[in-house]
N, C-alpha and C positions, 0 to 999 in steps of 0.2 A: 442260663435261659433268662432274656430280658422280660420282665413281667409287667412293666408300667403300661406299655403300649397295648399288651393283650388285655389287661383290665380296662384300658380306656375304650377298646373296641367293645368289651363286653357291656360295658356301662352306656356306651353310645347306642349300641344296636339293641341292647335288651335293658333299658333303664328300669324297668319294673323288678328286675332282679334286685337292684340295691334296696328298693324299699321292702322286698321280701326278706332280705337279711335283717332289716329293722324290725322284723315281724309286724310290718304295716301292710295295708291293702296295695297291691301291685297297681291299682287304678291311681295311685297317687302320682305316678310317673307322668300322668296326662297333664299335670300342673306345673312340670319342671322342663327346663332344657339343660341338658348336660354338656359342659364346655370346659375349656381351660381359661384361667384369667391371669393376666400379667400384672404385677405390682409395680407400677411405673417408678416409685421413688426408689425401689431396691433393685429392679431389674429382675425380681424373682418371678417365677411362673408357677401357679398351683395347677397341676394337671388336671385334678378331678374335682369338678364343683357342679353341684346341681343348682341351677338358678331358677328361683320361683317365679311363676308368672304373676303371682299375687304376692305384694310385699308382706302380707299378713302371714304368710307361710315361711318357715324357717329356710335359710339357705343351708345346703349339705356340702360340707368339705370332706373329700375322702383322700386317704393316703394308703398306699399299698407298700408293704415293707417285707422283703424276703431275705434281708441280711441284717446283721446285728448293726445298730446305729444308736449309741447312748444319747444322742441329741435329737432323736426323732420327734419326741414330743415338744422339746424347746422350739425347735425348727418350725413344726406345724403350728404351735400356737401363735408364734411370732409372725408367721404368714397370715393367719386368720385375723388377729388384731391389727395388722397393718392394712388388710384388705377393708375391715370395718372402718378403720380411720380414714381411709381414702374414699370411701363410699357413704355408708350409711351407719353411723355409730350405734343406732338404736336397732339395727337389722337383727332379727332372730337367727340363731344359727345352731347347727349341730355339727359334730365332726365324727367320721368313722375311720378307724385305723385297722386295716386287714393285715394281720401277721400269718407268716407261714405256719408259725408254731409259737407256743408261748415261750419256748426256750430262747428266742431271739428278742424278747421283749426287754426294754431297759431294766436294770435291777431296781429294787425298792429304794436304794439310796439315789440312784440317778434319776428317779422320777419323783422324788420327794417333794421338790419344788412345785410341782404341777399336779400332785395327788388329789388335792381337793377338786380340781377340774376333772380328773379322770373318775372320781367318785360320784360326780354329778350326772344328772339325766342328759346333759349336753354331749357327752361323749361316749361312744361305744366301740371297745375293742373286739375284734372277731378273729379267732384263731382257726384257719382253714382246716387243720388236721384234726379239730375237734368237731367239725360240723357233722352233725348226724344225718345221714342220707338214707331215705326209705323210698318205697314205691311211690308215696304221696309227695316226695320232695319236688318242687318245681324244677323244670329242666335247666333253667338259668343257673340255680344254685348247684345243680349237679355237675354243670360244666365248669363252674368255678372251683368247685371241690376237686376235680380232676386234675388241677394245677398241682397238687400236692400227693397224689396217688403215687405209691411206690412203683419203680419201673416194672417189677415183676407182675403187677396187677394193672399196670396203665393200659396196655393194648386191649385186655379183655374188657376193662371198664369203658374204653373209648368205643369199642365195637357194640357194647350194649346200648350205649347212648345213641349212636348212629342208627341202630335198629329201631330204638324208640322214637328217634325224630322222623324216621322214614314211615313209621306205622301210624304215629299220632298226628303228624302234620299234614293235614289234607291240602292247605294252600301252599303252592310252589315256593312263593316269595318267603313264606315263613320258614319252610323247610330249608331253604338255601341259606337264609340268614343264620340258622343255627349250625348248619354244616360248615358254613365259612368260619365261624368261631371255633369249632372243633378242629377244623383243618389248620387253623393258625396254631392252636395249642399243641397238636401232634406234631407239625413241622418243627415248632420251636423246641419242643421236648425230645424230639427223635428225628433229628435233622439229617441222618444218614438213612432213613427209610427209602427204599427203592420205590420206583413207579409202580412195579407189580404189587407191592404191599399196601400202597396207597389205593390203588384200584380195587383191591380185594376188600379193603375197609369200607371205601366210600361208594364203590360201584362206579363203573366207568362213565354212565350217562351223567350221574351227579357231580362227579369230579369234573367233567368238561364244563360244568356250570359254575363252579365255585370262583370266589373273587380272585384268587391268586391266578388260576388259570386264565380268567378272562382280563386281568391287567396285563399278563404277558402277551396274550393276543393283541389288545388294544395298543400296547407299547410297540409291538411289531408294525402296525398299521402307521403309527406316529413317525416312528423313526425310520422306517423302511429298511431296516438292517438286518432283520432276522432271516437268515437263510434256512431253508427247509421248513417243514410244517410242524407246528407245536401240536396239533391234533388234540388241544385241550389236555394233555397230560402234564403233571406237575413237573415232571423232570426238565421240560421246556428249555433244552439246551440253545443258548443263543449263540449262534455261529456268526463270526465276524465282529467287528467294532461297533459298540454303541456310540451312536453320534453325540459329540459334545464331551466325551470323556478322553482325556488325553492319555497316551501310553504310560506316562509317569504316574498318572492316578491309578490305572489299573494295577501297576506294579506294587503301589504302596498300600493297596487294600489288604492283600494278605500279611503284609508285615505288621501293619496296625491290628489285625485280627490276632496274630500271633502273640501280640504284647498285652492281649487281654481286654482290648477296647471293643465295646459292644458295637452292633451294626448301626445304632443311631448315632453314637460318638463317632465313628468313622465317617458317616454321612455329613455330620456337622464339621468335623475338621477338613474334609476335602470339599465341602460345599457341594454335595450331591445329594439326590433324593434317596431316601431309605431303601425304596425299591430298587433303585439302580444299584446300590451297594449290595443288597441281598441277591440280586440276579448276577452280579459280577462274581460273588463268592460261590454261588451255586455252579456257574460256568467253570470256574477254577478247579472245583472239585471233580 
């Protein structure tokens, strides 16, 4: 499961969740803009950055790590200091590294050179499987913690969150925003779920309004190539060719997928939109 784009969505749509992870007031999100930044001299891109509206507030760098990477700290700190050098050397900063679990963190020997930074107040490491979730836990953190819930508990937890959202969120825009995030995680973690199972989880009416269904509908209007009715259902089979994608690219997508490339990597290699690749894979299934 590709996690970076999911966390980008969570922090983009629910920025208050990030500050709740830091045990700070969720209102801090009002003073920041979440974005990705490019380091021009290195051509590196930092995907998760909370940019302060007021330069007196610290800039927050975020990194999500779900696989072992011995150089994760070296890479992150080199990106941070390159950013500071290119922008404001005296800019205050904080860094957050979100690990799936403590077991994939670099060893003590591998992090020895950066341990003083890790021990400082500038850096916080968060281990998702160690997050304590209770009835009082904010919804955003519950959604994040769902990323590491074991499969046998995942569906039950997801259903509980959907019910909680539907009961507590009185504003439709807020409810759909949360359901969109949950839908993204469910589809990413359980890609083989049937339309009937998704409808049972989300409810037909809410499912019709989710972002993925709406993007399929809108894409159909733009391309004029979707034959048959999508009817707001996630299965959304696209019949016929998607305009602008050659037959050779369509045949290449499953081969790249079989070689272990992620949806984002396939889109980059074939110069396609991520959603085009995702819909192509769904159609081929």
